[in-house]
C-alpha positions in Angstrom: -12.1 -18.0 -26.3 -14.1 -19.9 -28.7 -17.7 -21.2 -27.6 -18.0 -25.0 -26.8 -21.0 -26.9 -28.5 -22.9 -29.4 -26.4 -24.4 -32.7 -28.3 -27.4 -30.6 -29.0 -25.7 -27.9 -31.2 -26.3 -25.4 -28.4 -23.3 -23.3 -27.2 -21.9 -24.0 -23.7 -20.9 -21.4 -21.3 -17.1 -21.2 -20.8 -16.1 -23.1 -17.8 -13.7 -22.3 -15.0 -10.8 -24.7 -14.5 -12.7 -26.5 -11.8 -15.7 -27.0 -14.1 -18.0 -24.5 -12.9 -19.6 -22.1 -15.5 -17.5 -18.6 -15.5 -20.9 -16.6 -15.1 -21.7 -18.7 -11.8 -18.3 -18.2 -10.6 -17.9 -14.4 -11.5 -21.4 -13.8 -10.1 -20.7 -15.4 -6.8 -17.8 -13.2 -6.2 -19.5 -10.4 -7.2 -22.2 -11.0 -4.7 -20.0 -11.8 -1.9 -18.5 -8.3 -2.7 -21.7 -6.8 -2.9 -23.0 -8.3 0.5 -19.3 -7.4 2.4 -19.8 -3.6 1.0 -23.4 -3.8 2.4 -22.5 -5.2 5.6 -19.9 -2.4 6.0 -22.0 0.3 5.1 -24.6 -0.8 7.7 -21.9 -1.2 10.4 -20.6 2.3 9.8 -24.0 4.0 9.9 -25.0 2.2 13.3 -21.2 3.3 15.0 -21.2 6.9 13.3 -23.1 8.4 16.4 -20.0 6.5 18.4 -17.5 8.4 16.4 -15.8 5.3 15.4 -15.4 3.3 12.1 -16.1 -0.8 12.0 -12.8 -1.6 12.1 -11.7 0.9 14.9 -14.8 -0.6 16.9 -13.5 -4.4 16.4 -10.0 -3.1 17.4 -11.6 -1.9 20.4 -13.5 -5.0 21.2 -10.1 -7.3 20.8 -8.1 -5.1 22.6 -10.6 -4.8 25.3 -10.5 -8.8 25.5 -7.0 -9.0 26.5 -3.8 -6.5 26.3 -2.4 -7.0 23.2 0.3 -6.1 21.0 -0.2 -4.5 17.5 1.4 -7.5 15.6 -1.8 -9.7 17.3 -4.2 -7.1 16.5 -3.2 -7.0 13.0 -3.7 -10.7 12.1 -7.4 -10.5 13.8 -8.3 -7.3 12.1 -6.7 -8.2 8.5 -4.6 -5.2 8.3 -1.0 -4.4 7.8 1.5 -2.4 9.8 0.7 0.8 8.1 -3.1 0.3 8.7 -2.6 -0.8 12.2 -0.6 2.3 12.8 -3.2 4.6 11.4 -6.0 2.9 13.3 -4.1 2.9 16.6 -3.3 6.7 15.8 -6.7 7.7 15.1 -8.2 5.5 18.5 -5.4 7.3 20.6 -6.4 10.9 19.4 -9.8 10.0 20.1 -8.8 9.2 23.6 -10.0 5.5 23.3 -6.6 3.8 23.8 -3.0 4.0 24.8 0.3 2.3 23.7 2.7 1.5 26.4 5.9 -0.3 26.3 5.9 -3.9 27.4 7.2 -4.3 30.7 9.8 -7.4 29.6 10.5 -5.9 26.0 11.5 -2.3 25.8 11.0 -2.7 21.6 7.2 -4.0 22.1 4.1 -2.2 22.5 1.2 -3.2 24.4 -2.6 -1.7 23.7 -4.6 -0.5 26.6 -7.9 0.8 26.5 -8.5 4.1 28.3 -11.7 4.7 30.5 -13.3 6.1 27.9 -12.6 3.1 25.4 -13.5 0.7 28.3 -17.0 2.5 28.8 -17.4 2.2 24.7 -16.7 -1.2 24.5 -20.0 -2.8 26.0 -22.0 -0.8 23.7 -20.4 -2.4 20.4 -21.2 -5.9 20.5 -25.1 -5.2 20.3 -24.2 -3.0 17.4 -22.4 -5.9 15.5 -25.2 -8.2 16.8 -28.2 -6.2 15.3 -26.6 -5.7 11.7 -25.6 -9.3 11.7 -29.0 -10.5 12.7 -30.2 -8.4 9.8 -28.2 -9.8 7.5 -29.1 -13.7 8.6 -32.9 -12.8 8.5 -34.9 -15.9 7.7 -32.1 -18.2 7.9 -32.0 -21.5 10.2 -29.6 -22.3 12.5 -28.2 -25.1 10.1 -28.1 -22.5 7.1 -26.1 -20.2 9.3 -23.6 -23.1 10.0 -23.5 -23.9 6.6 -22.8 -20.6 5.6 -20.3 -20.0 8.2 -18.4 -23.1 7.0 -18.3 -22.3 3.3 -17.3 -18.7 4.1 -14.5 -20.0 6.0 -13.5 -22.4 3.4 -13.5 -19.7 1.0 -11.2 -17.6 3.2 -8.7 -20.6 3.7 -8.8 -21.0 -0.1 -7.7 -17.4 -0.7 -4.9 -17.5 2.2 -3.6 -20.9 1.0 -2.9 -20.9 -2.7 -1.4 -17.5 -3.5 0.3 -19.0 -6.6 -3.1 -19.3 -8.1 -3.3 -15.6 -8.5 -0.7 -15.3 -11.1 
């Protein structure tokens, strides 16, 4: 790729097809990845004493709100069939949930929390809240709203244009 020269004779930074400097685009993606990784690490540290991972905790929270099937939970957790099966197996082995046949559809399964799983669920939101609070320390409510909207837009962008990845 040949560097472009501006009117002052200075080399211009290569640009993304949308006109943004490539360094800014790549740096932003890298920073998002680092934040996500650090957030995951902080959550894992806080959940370790309870013997579960952040993804397992999220599954328990969702399943605790209503009896759900694996396919509904997969969409909420952003995992695939194999990943969901592993999550359910591990949580079932820990005695935190059970799978049972759907009463009207023998092919379907319903995920239900056990007593032990139900007892753990109230402990989880404060953990997520503490870590998220740390993440957003110093942000105003307006900034959190703007950040949330921008992150949602990024997620939508990635989910709606898979042809752009090729």
